[in-house]
C-alpha positions in Angstrom: 0.0 0.0 -0.1 1.4 3.5 -1.0 1.3 5.9 1.8 0.4 9.7 1.4 3.3 11.6 -0.4 4.9 8.5 -1.5 5.4 6.9 -5.0 4.6 3.4 -5.9 8.1 2.1 -5.8 7.3 -1.3 -7.4 7.6 -0.1 -10.8 10.2 2.6 -10.5 12.2 1.3 -13.5 9.3 1.4 -16.0 9.7 4.1 -18.5 12.6 5.5 -16.5 13.9 7.4 -19.5 10.8 9.4 -19.7 11.1 10.4 -15.9 12.3 14.0 -15.1 15.5 14.5 -13.2 13.3 15.6 -10.1 11.3 12.5 -10.4 14.4 10.3 -10.6 15.8 12.2 -7.5 12.6 11.8 -5.7 12.5 8.0 -6.2 16.1 7.7 -5.3 15.4 9.4 -2.0 12.6 7.2 -1.3 14.6 4.0 -2.2 17.4 5.1 0.1 14.8 5.8 2.8 13.4 2.2 2.4 17.0 0.7 2.4 17.7 2.5 5.8 14.4 1.0 7.2 15.5 -2.5 5.9 19.0 -2.2 7.2 17.7 -1.0 10.6 15.3 -3.9 10.9 18.0 -6.4 9.9 20.4 -5.1 12.5 17.4 -5.5 15.3 16.8 -9.0 13.8 20.4 -9.9 14.1 20.6 -8.6 17.6 17.7 -11.0 18.6 19.5 -13.8 17.0 22.8 -13.0 18.8 20.7 -12.9 22.3 19.1 -16.2 21.5 22.4 -18.0 20.5 24.6 -16.6 23.5 21.7 -17.8 25.6 22.0 -21.3 24.1 25.7 -21.3 24.2 25.6 -20.4 27.9 23.2 -23.1 28.8 25.2 -25.6 27.1 28.3 -24.4 28.7 26.7 -24.2 32.0 25.2 -27.7 31.8 28.9 -29.1 31.1 30.9 -26.8 33.5 28.4 -25.8 36.1 29.1 -22.0 35.6 27.5 -19.2 33.3 29.6 -17.4 30.8 27.2 -14.4 30.2 25.4 -13.1 33.2 21.5 -13.1 33.1 21.6 -9.5 33.9 23.3 -9.0 30.6 20.9 -10.9 28.5 18.1 -9.2 30.3 19.5 -5.9 29.5 20.1 -6.8 25.7 16.7 -8.2 25.6 15.2 -4.9 27.2 17.1 -2.8 24.5 15.6 -4.8 21.6 12.2 -5.2 23.0 11.7 -1.4 23.5 10.0 0.7 21.0 12.2 0.8 17.9 11.4 4.6 17.3 13.2 5.5 20.5 16.3 4.0 19.3 16.3 4.6 15.7 17.1 7.8 13.5 15.0 6.2 10.7 11.4 6.3 10.7 10.3 2.8 11.8 6.6 1.8 12.0 5.0 -0.6 14.3 5.0 -3.2 11.7 8.8 -2.9 11.3 9.0 -4.6 15.0 9.5 -8.2 15.0 
């Protein structure tokens, strides 16, 4: 769905030679903004993956060695950061649907 003041970016390359320089700049700006949003979502996703991997590794080590490598407070803090509203930590306009 195209939001107000946004172009339909699904067909940006159709008739590209007929677009004005201003239209091309506007399309480029919007695509760059979309790339920033996707990149931010990817970083958040990787952060969550890292937390889950660290927890699993820590549990395996604890079961073998009887001690923890990563403190529960560290995992809790990282989880809080990633669970917090994404708009509070990003300079990129992130909607609720961007949150995983």
